[in-house]
C-alpha positions as a printed Julia matrix, in Angstrom:
618×3 Matrix{Float64}:
  45.86   15.39  -12.16
  43.14   12.79  -11.56
  42.68   11.89   -7.9
  40.21    9.53   -6.28
  37.15   11.25   -4.88
  37.94   11.59   -1.17
  35.55    9.9     1.27
  33.36    8.76   -1.62
  30.58    6.91    0.23
  29.02    4.73   -2.45
  30.47    1.26   -1.89
  30.53    0.81    1.86
  33.06    3.5     2.88
  32.02    5.15    6.17
  32.67    8.77    7.01
  33.28   10.66   10.3
  32.45    7.66   12.43
  34.93    7.96   15.28
  34.53    6.78   18.84
  34.4    10.37   20.06
  31.31   11.01   17.9
  29.58    7.92   19.25
  30.34    8.93   22.82
  28.86   12.35   22.17
  25.69   10.81   20.77
  25.32    8.75   23.95
  25.44   11.76   26.25
  22.11   13.36   27.07
  22.29   16.58   29.02
  20.17   19.6    29.78
  18.17   20.61   26.69
  20.25   23.0    24.59
  18.25   25.57   22.57
  19.83   26.82   19.39
  19.15   28.89   16.3
  20.53   27.9    12.93
  21.36   29.67    9.69
  22.16   27.85    6.45
  24.25   29.69    3.86
  24.7    27.98    0.48
  26.77   29.73   -2.16
  26.16   29.48   -5.88
  22.56   30.66   -6.06
  21.13   27.27   -7.12
  17.75   26.97   -5.37
  17.58   23.2    -5.89
  20.97   22.73   -4.23
  19.93   24.99   -1.36
  16.72   23.0    -0.8
  18.56   19.68   -0.86
  21.2    20.91    1.6
  18.58   22.18    4.02
  16.55   18.97    3.73
  19.66   16.89    4.53
  20.63   18.87    7.63
  19.47   17.38   10.93
  20.2    20.7    12.66
  17.92   22.53   10.23
  15.11   19.96   10.31
  15.06   19.87   14.13
  15.57   23.59   14.66
  12.23   24.08   16.42
  13.17   21.88   19.38
  16.28   22.01   21.6
  19.08   19.49   21.27
  19.74   16.91   24.0
  22.38   18.95   25.73
  25.54   20.52   24.37
  26.92   17.08   23.54
  23.8    16.27   21.57
  24.12   19.5    19.59
  27.74   18.74   18.78
  26.86   15.18   17.75
  24.12   16.46   15.43
  26.56   18.94   13.89
  29.18   16.25   13.3
  26.53   14.02   11.76
  25.6    16.9     9.45
  29.12   16.95    7.99
  28.51   13.43    6.7
  24.95   14.1     5.58
  25.87   17.28    3.71
  28.85   15.62    2.06
  26.66   12.72    0.91
  24.1    15.18   -0.41
  26.78   17.06   -2.35
  27.91   13.81   -3.94
  24.3    12.94   -4.73
  24.15   16.23   -6.63
  27.34   15.42   -8.55
  29.48   17.94   -6.65
  32.68   16.33   -5.41
  34.64   19.33   -4.2
  32.37   20.86   -1.56
  33.51   23.07    1.28
  31.46   22.52    4.44
  31.69   24.51    7.64
  29.48   24.12   10.7
  30.16   26.5    13.56
  28.57   26.74   17.0
  29.04   30.14   18.58
  31.78   30.81   16.06
  33.75   27.59   16.69
  34.03   24.8    14.14
  31.97   21.86   15.44
  34.54   19.28   14.3
  37.01   20.63   16.89
  34.67   20.86   19.87
  34.8    18.42   22.76
  31.56   16.76   24.0
  31.78   18.57   27.35
  31.71   22.02   25.73
  29.19   24.45   27.27
  27.28   27.08   25.29
  25.26   28.8    27.99
  21.89   29.97   26.73
  20.85   30.08   23.06
  23.58   28.64   20.84
  24.07   30.08   17.36
  24.75   27.56   14.61
  25.9    28.62   11.16
  26.1    26.06    8.35
  28.1    27.31    5.38
  28.29   25.18    2.23
  30.09   25.92   -1.0
  28.99   22.93   -3.13
  31.57   23.62   -5.79
  31.17   22.79   -9.47
  29.02   19.98  -10.75
  31.04   17.09  -12.13
  30.16   15.25  -15.32
  30.95   11.73  -16.44
  34.0    11.52  -18.7
  33.47    7.77  -18.87
  30.48    5.71  -17.71
  30.86    2.01  -18.34
  29.47   -1.31  -17.11
  31.8    -4.18  -17.93
  30.28   -7.64  -18.47
  26.67   -6.57  -18.51
  24.03   -9.28  -18.74
  22.7   -10.18  -22.21
  19.26   -9.09  -23.29
  16.78  -11.5   -21.64
  14.63  -13.74  -23.79
  11.84  -13.8   -21.18
  10.1   -10.45  -20.69
   9.61  -11.29  -16.99
  13.4   -11.18  -16.6
  13.67   -7.64  -17.87
  14.96   -5.08  -15.39
  14.06   -1.44  -15.83
  17.21    0.67  -15.94
  16.07    3.95  -14.45
  19.49    5.53  -15.05
  20.22    4.45  -18.63
  19.91    8.05  -19.85
  22.0     9.42  -16.97
  24.94    6.98  -16.76
  26.48    8.4   -19.93
  29.49   10.59  -20.74
  28.6    14.25  -20.43
  25.76   13.69  -17.94
  25.95   14.97  -14.33
  27.97   12.48  -12.28
  25.58   12.06   -9.36
  26.54    9.32   -6.9
  22.99    7.98   -6.91
  23.3     7.3   -10.64
  26.4     5.18  -10.04
  24.78    3.27   -7.18
  21.54    2.76   -9.1
  23.34    1.53  -12.19
  25.36   -0.92  -10.07
  22.19   -2.34   -8.51
  20.56   -2.68  -11.91
  23.59   -4.4   -13.44
  23.63   -7.0   -10.63
  19.86   -7.53  -10.77
  19.98   -8.14  -14.54
  22.19  -11.18  -13.97
  20.15  -12.39  -10.98
  16.95  -12.28  -13.05
  18.59  -14.65  -15.55
  19.58  -17.28  -12.98
  22.8   -15.98  -11.45
  22.1   -15.51   -7.72
  25.63  -14.58   -6.67
  26.21  -11.77   -9.13
  28.21   -8.9    -7.63
  30.12   -5.79   -8.55
  33.61   -7.27   -8.37
  35.39   -4.01   -9.08
  34.36   -0.38   -9.11
  36.68    2.26  -10.44
  35.38    5.71   -9.61
  37.93    8.49  -10.08
  37.19   12.2    -9.81
  39.42   14.59  -11.75
  39.2    17.89   -9.9
  41.13   19.78  -12.54
  38.51   18.98  -15.21
  35.44   18.51  -12.96
  34.84   15.04  -14.38
  34.34   11.51  -13.03
  35.61    8.34  -14.67
  33.3     5.5   -13.56
  33.65    1.85  -14.5
  31.69   -0.98  -12.89
  32.8    -4.58  -13.41
  30.17   -7.29  -12.88
  31.02  -10.84  -11.86
  27.87  -12.92  -12.54
  29.05  -15.96  -10.62
  27.71  -19.45  -11.42
  24.35  -20.19  -13.0
  21.97  -21.9   -10.56
  18.67  -23.65  -10.21
  16.63  -23.84   -7.02
  17.6   -26.57   -4.62
  15.44  -28.04   -1.86
  13.62  -25.78    0.6
  14.18  -26.67    4.24
  11.88  -25.25    6.92
  12.76  -24.46   10.54
  10.7   -22.95   13.34
   7.39  -24.7    12.74
   5.43  -25.82   15.79
   1.98  -26.94   14.7
   2.4   -26.31   10.97
   3.42  -29.19    8.71
   6.93  -28.25    7.44
   6.51  -30.18    4.16
   3.3   -28.26    3.48
   5.03  -24.96    4.27
   7.82  -25.77    1.82
   5.26  -26.7    -0.85
   3.35  -23.47   -0.24
   6.37  -21.41   -1.25
   5.72  -22.61   -4.81
   9.47  -23.02   -5.36
  10.27  -26.21   -7.27
  13.74  -27.78   -7.04
  15.4   -27.78  -10.45
  13.65  -24.6   -11.56
  15.9   -21.77  -12.75
  16.79  -19.39   -9.95
  14.58  -16.3   -10.07
  14.41  -13.61   -7.36
  10.82  -12.93   -8.41
   9.9   -16.49   -7.37
  11.4   -15.86   -3.93
   9.33  -12.71   -3.56
   6.24  -14.6    -4.69
   7.01  -17.23   -2.03
   7.16  -14.51    0.61
   3.78  -13.21   -0.55
   2.22  -16.69   -0.4
   3.48  -17.23    3.13
   2.15  -13.84    4.21
  -1.3   -14.65    2.78
  -1.49  -17.77    4.95
  -1.83  -15.52    7.99
  -0.29  -18.07   10.36
   3.25  -16.68   10.66
   4.36  -13.8    12.83
   7.57  -13.65   10.81
   9.14  -15.55    7.94
  12.51  -15.25    6.25
  14.0   -17.04    3.25
  17.77  -17.36    3.19
  19.79  -18.47    0.2
  22.8   -20.73    0.7
  26.11  -18.86    0.61
  27.37  -20.83   -2.38
  25.92  -22.66   -5.33
  26.49  -26.42   -5.05
  28.62  -28.42   -7.44
  25.38  -29.75   -8.93
  24.33  -26.19   -9.78
  21.62  -26.1    -7.1
  21.09  -23.29   -4.61
  19.44  -24.63   -1.43
  17.03  -22.35    0.46
  16.22  -22.24    4.16
  12.9   -20.87    5.38
  12.76  -19.61    8.97
   9.28  -19.06   10.41
   7.62  -18.03   13.66
   4.0   -19.04   14.1
   1.33  -16.68   15.36
  -0.98  -17.45   18.25
  -3.64  -19.85   17.03
  -6.58  -17.73   18.16
  -7.43  -14.07   17.7
 -10.38  -12.02   18.91
 -11.1    -8.63   17.36
 -13.71   -5.91   17.68
 -14.54   -2.89   15.54
 -16.94    0.01   15.18
 -18.17    2.49   12.56
 -20.32    5.56   12.89
 -22.07    8.11   10.7
 -24.85   10.56   11.43
 -26.89    8.89    8.69
 -26.21    5.18    9.24
 -25.81    5.24   13.01
 -23.41    3.16   15.09
 -22.23   -0.28   14.03
 -20.42   -2.8    16.25
 -18.76   -6.0    15.16
 -16.66   -8.77   16.68
 -14.91  -11.84   15.33
 -13.07  -14.92   16.61
 -10.45  -16.54   14.41
  -8.93  -19.99   14.89
  -5.82  -20.43   12.76
  -4.12  -23.61   11.62
  -6.78  -26.12   12.55
  -5.05  -29.25   11.21
  -1.47  -28.15   10.51
  -1.97  -26.89    6.96
  -3.04  -23.29    7.73
  -6.77  -24.1     7.68
  -8.8   -21.46    9.52
 -12.32  -20.83   10.69
 -13.65  -17.38   11.47
 -16.82  -16.69   13.44
 -18.18  -13.17   13.33
 -21.13  -11.14   14.42
 -22.31   -7.63   13.66
 -25.04   -5.27   14.8
 -25.72   -1.92   13.1
 -28.26    0.88   13.11
 -27.74    1.68   16.78
 -28.82    5.23   17.48
 -31.35    5.46   14.69
 -33.62    3.5    17.03
 -33.47    1.95   20.49
 -35.7    -0.96   19.48
 -33.5    -4.08   19.07
 -36.02   -5.47   16.58
 -35.08   -2.68   14.2
 -31.33   -3.22   14.4
 -29.43   -4.93   11.59
 -27.76   -8.21   12.54
 -25.32  -10.54   10.85
 -23.73  -13.72   12.18
 -21.93  -16.62   10.59
 -18.69  -18.44    9.92
 -16.11  -18.8     7.14
 -13.82  -21.79    6.65
 -10.66  -21.44    4.53
  -8.36  -24.2     3.3
  -5.3   -22.78    1.5
  -3.12  -24.59   -0.99
  -5.77  -26.71   -2.68
  -4.44  -28.03   -6.02
  -1.86  -25.22   -6.22
  -0.13  -23.0    -3.64
  -2.15  -20.08   -5.01
  -5.6   -21.71   -4.8
  -7.78  -21.63   -1.67
 -11.05  -23.36   -0.89
 -13.49  -21.13    0.98
 -16.92  -22.01    2.41
 -19.22  -19.8     4.47
 -22.68  -19.75    6.03
 -24.31  -16.53    7.27
 -27.63  -15.5     8.7
 -28.8   -11.9     8.35
 -31.51   -9.57    9.46
 -31.12   -6.3     7.62
 -33.43   -3.43    8.53
 -33.19   -0.68    5.96
 -35.28    2.32    5.03
 -36.45    0.53    1.87
 -37.0    -2.99    3.15
 -36.33   -5.51    5.87
 -34.53   -8.7     4.88
 -34.26  -11.9     6.87
 -32.31  -14.7     5.3
 -29.55  -17.27    5.1
 -26.7   -17.39    2.57
 -24.34  -20.27    1.97
 -21.5   -20.42   -0.53
 -18.51  -22.58   -1.35
 -15.84  -22.23   -3.97
 -12.31  -21.22   -4.83
 -10.08  -18.19   -4.96
  -6.91  -18.09   -7.04
  -4.0   -15.65   -7.1
  -2.75  -15.52  -10.7
   0.08  -13.14   -9.86
   0.84  -10.36   -7.42
  -1.81   -8.08   -8.9
  -4.46  -10.33  -10.46
  -6.79  -12.67   -8.55
  -9.99  -14.52   -9.35
 -12.85  -16.25   -7.54
 -15.64  -18.68   -8.36
 -18.34  -19.74   -5.89
 -21.55  -21.7    -5.9
 -24.12  -19.68   -3.92
 -27.5   -20.51   -2.46
 -29.82  -18.11   -0.57
 -33.16  -17.95    1.12
 -34.5   -14.47    1.86
 -37.75  -13.0     3.14
 -38.36   -9.35    2.28
 -40.84   -6.92    3.75
 -41.12   -3.58    1.98
 -43.66   -0.85    1.36
 -43.44   -1.06   -2.42
 -44.07   -4.76   -3.13
 -45.16   -6.16    0.26
 -43.87   -9.43    1.75
 -42.11  -11.85   -0.59
 -39.89  -14.92   -0.35
 -37.01  -15.64   -2.73
 -34.95  -18.82   -3.09
 -31.96  -18.53   -5.41
 -29.09  -20.74   -6.54
 -26.28  -19.8    -8.87
 -22.65  -18.85   -9.26
 -20.57  -15.86   -8.28
 -17.4   -15.25  -10.27
 -15.04  -12.35  -10.52
 -11.6   -10.96  -11.34
  -9.7    -8.33   -9.37
  -6.67   -6.35  -10.51
  -4.91   -4.34   -7.83
  -1.69   -2.38   -8.4
  -2.19    0.13   -5.58
   0.88    0.98   -3.53
  -1.17    1.0    -0.32
  -4.62   -0.54    0.08
  -5.79    1.83    2.86
  -4.14    5.01    1.59
  -3.21    4.62   -2.08
  -1.16    7.31   -3.79
  -0.68    5.56   -7.13
  -1.94    2.53   -9.0
  -5.22    1.07  -10.22
  -7.86   -1.12   -8.63
 -10.34   -2.84  -10.94
 -12.97   -5.45  -10.16
 -15.44   -7.29  -12.39
 -18.18   -9.52  -10.91
 -20.6   -11.78  -12.77
 -23.47  -13.48  -10.92
 -25.78  -15.76  -12.93
 -28.54  -17.32  -10.82
 -31.97  -18.93  -10.9
 -34.85  -17.8    -8.66
 -37.23  -20.7    -7.9
 -40.36  -18.99   -6.55
 -40.88  -16.88   -9.68
 -39.05  -19.21  -12.06
 -36.65  -16.56  -13.39
 -33.13  -16.94  -14.73
 -31.1   -13.78  -14.21
 -27.58  -12.35  -14.33
 -26.02   -9.48  -12.44
 -22.87   -7.74  -13.68
 -20.89   -5.13  -11.72
 -17.64   -3.43  -12.7
 -15.62   -0.92  -10.72
 -12.37    0.96  -11.4
 -10.38    3.19   -9.03
  -7.33    5.19  -10.0
  -4.75    7.17   -8.03
  -2.18    9.73   -9.2
   0.46   11.58   -7.17
   0.97   15.1    -8.43
   4.36   15.49   -6.71
   7.24   13.11   -5.93
   6.48   13.06   -2.2
   2.77   12.22   -2.7
   1.61   15.25   -0.75
  -0.99   15.95   -3.44
  -2.98   12.96   -4.68
  -5.87   12.88   -7.13
  -8.18    9.86   -6.82
 -11.14    8.78   -8.92
 -13.69    5.98   -8.87
 -16.23    4.73  -11.41
 -18.74    1.91  -10.98
 -21.4     0.48  -13.28
 -23.81   -2.4   -12.88
 -26.76   -4.09  -14.57
 -29.28   -6.89  -13.9
 -30.74   -8.64  -16.91
 -34.23  -10.01  -17.62
 -36.45  -10.25  -14.49
 -38.63   -7.23  -13.71
 -37.95   -5.29  -10.53
 -41.0    -6.8    -8.81
 -39.62  -10.32   -9.29
 -36.01   -9.59   -8.35
 -34.7    -9.93   -4.77
 -34.27   -6.35   -3.49
 -30.76   -7.08   -2.2
 -29.67   -7.84   -5.77
 -31.15   -4.59   -7.08
 -29.07   -1.44   -7.15
 -29.3     1.4    -4.66
 -26.92    4.27   -4.11
 -26.25    6.74   -1.32
 -24.27    6.61    1.92
 -20.68    6.47    3.08
 -19.39    3.97    0.52
 -21.4     5.4    -2.36
 -22.72    8.95   -2.75
 -21.86   10.79    0.44
 -24.4    13.31    1.69
 -27.44   11.18    0.84
 -29.13    8.71    3.14
 -27.94    5.13    2.93
 -29.52    3.43   -0.14
 -31.92    6.36   -0.65
 -31.04    6.75   -4.34
 -33.1     4.37   -6.47
 -36.16    4.2    -8.68
 -39.08    6.39   -7.65
 -42.45    4.62   -7.34
 -45.77    5.85   -5.89
 -45.07    3.76   -2.78
 -41.49    4.97   -2.33
 -37.96    4.3    -3.57
 -37.25    0.84   -5.01
 -34.0    -0.65   -6.26
 -33.08   -0.43   -9.91
 -31.65   -2.69  -12.57
 -28.8    -0.38  -13.58
 -26.24    1.65  -11.66
 -23.71    4.35  -12.48
 -21.53    5.84   -9.74
 -18.51    8.1    -9.73
 -16.31    9.87   -7.2
 -13.41   12.31   -7.38
 -11.14   13.35   -4.54
  -8.2    15.7    -4.08
  -6.11   14.63   -1.1
  -3.51   16.92    0.45
  -1.1    15.93    3.21
  -0.61   19.09    5.27
   1.77   17.58    7.86
   3.21   14.07    8.28
   0.1    13.11   10.29
  -2.66   15.44    9.05
  -4.37   15.46    5.66
  -7.38   17.19    4.13
  -9.68   16.06    1.33
 -12.16   17.69   -1.03
 -14.55   15.39   -2.86
 -17.56   15.1    -5.12
 -19.7    11.96   -5.55
 -22.41   11.21   -8.09
 -24.84    8.33   -8.53
 -27.61    7.21  -10.86
 -29.97    4.23  -10.51
 -32.2     3.29  -13.43
 -35.29    1.11  -13.83
 -34.01   -0.67  -16.96
 -30.91   -2.8   -17.41
 -29.67   -0.32  -20.01
 -30.07    3.11  -18.38
 -32.25    5.64  -20.2
 -31.43    8.42  -17.67
 -35.08    9.09  -16.9
 -34.09    9.32  -13.22
 -32.11   12.25  -11.82
 -28.36   12.13  -11.27
 -27.64   12.7    -7.58
 -24.52   14.65   -6.59
 -22.98   15.13   -3.15
 -19.99   17.31   -2.28
 -17.92   17.86    0.82
 -14.59   17.81    2.55
 -12.77   15.73    5.08
  -9.96   15.46    7.58
  -7.47   12.61    7.75
  -5.33   11.6    10.71
  -2.57    9.47    9.22
  -1.5     6.43   11.24
   0.61    3.35   10.6
  -2.46    1.17   10.01
  -4.21    3.65    7.72
  -5.82    7.09    7.9
  -8.63    7.76   10.32
 -11.32    9.4     8.18
 -13.76   12.18    9.05
 -15.91   13.36    6.13
 -18.64   15.98    6.02
 -20.92   15.98    2.96
 -24.06   17.69    1.73
 -26.48   16.61   -1.04
 -26.98   19.01   -3.93
 -30.4    17.52   -4.69
 -31.82   16.73   -1.28
 -35.02   14.71   -1.1
 -37.22   13.33    1.62
 -35.14   11.18    3.96
 -31.84   12.81    3.02
 -29.93   14.83    5.63
 -28.88   18.41    5.03
 -25.38   17.5     6.25
 -23.94   14.03    6.84
 -20.83   13.09    8.85
 -18.87    9.88    8.27
 -16.12    8.39   10.43
 -14.03    5.35    9.54
 -10.57    3.88    8.99
  -8.94    4.08    5.56
  -9.7     6.39    2.67
 -13.26    6.43    1.32
 -12.0     4.41   -1.69
């Protein structure tokens, strides 16, 4: 006889949520130590692992519960968690017993006392695995004509007759079926009926999901509430949502991303109207909270090779009510390598940003910076000004184009004192599909930069090209083991090294390049020392292992080559550095400690280098 699956928690049905349980959870008494044993029948190791992972009592076994009441509350919560896990495994007839000192936890009162060490035994007989006898979605959306409206159905090979009837497959299929309609302009699509019946005599599940797409809709007007200094009409325009445009949840997510990039809101939320209007329009309401207009920040970096660096910045947001900002910053580096302030590296300047120029995804950016950079190879004193545009093509692809002018004075041992005045353009494209910018576990980062310019003192036209790709791959589903790689190439065309500004030439070595070598100590060998080159090849490989939720370790190898010619002839040696590192994982990114050694140490290179920073090395 077919009977509904009892307490089937997949469409909002709650389990074991009585007032007595809640009262027990609210009672905190003397810490109650306990030991726990989990017994799972059937001999399926995957089932055993999933049951243990779901049990709060098992996961917290190394610390005492918050009193006897807390232990009982955890046990009662485990009934629900273990039942849900059984359903997730497609087992709808489980037998679950949780005893404390031999008594079933479900029958214990919150004021029970256990004395010293309590003994907890969790016994689970998951029962047979059920299979779908029927798996059907009624009124599924038609195949979209626009590829952007396609929804990946992760369960299309599992929601089929004969396949294991896991509850997650039913839930996932329901979400996909609703999203397929929403992507084609039906914002109020729902599962209007779900018929899920488990037949315990045949170990099968009959599942049918009925979709009600609701009315077709286009976007209505966007109203904005919560603005203080910001112009609400500008905020609505910056969402990029145009009234009359077909409803698309991707456009709403893109609007959220645009608002986040503005940097002026502490919080923002877009709410859709409850119903589609008679005119077919779906009005939207945007709720925002503005950030403080000013922010001051400080930072520091340190390595045994590069010394200590300090930096500070002052940001003024929303200058004129349209999210304009100006950022003043200053930096000093090289502290520790010397105590002479004249030999420190300095940088100071300002950047002005005006978002939403021409399109919501286009920003105007202008900056002016003065630098004094004291390096092993040269000392540079100069001014750089640039102005141009950045554009976000989509969530992953962005571009930039700037007009750039510089004046620099260089003092170095190889070519003496020289002045360079340059004017040109700086353009580039960036593709970024990383899941996390400071601690990526999957995705690709790729950047291509092209810089044509003219140098007036020597009368040379030149072009610099740099490309970089980073890739990340998680070996396991939980991203405990991650393999990361980086490759970078660059070239400068036409002018000889002696007539090229040294800061445009290529060097390698240091924390962001080839670890283990001195900063910018990999270049072209000359009788007077190391000079920059006209070609660059760099590569890095890392294996990252998360040992605990907060501790990770890394093994890495870096390599770099700098050549005299634009097309490398590999007459210079390839430099390789190897090492390992420790990561302390935080909410804002890992704190990095790396130790590296050069395999081909030369004059000026350390035998061992230590690097400290925030975020992964790449």
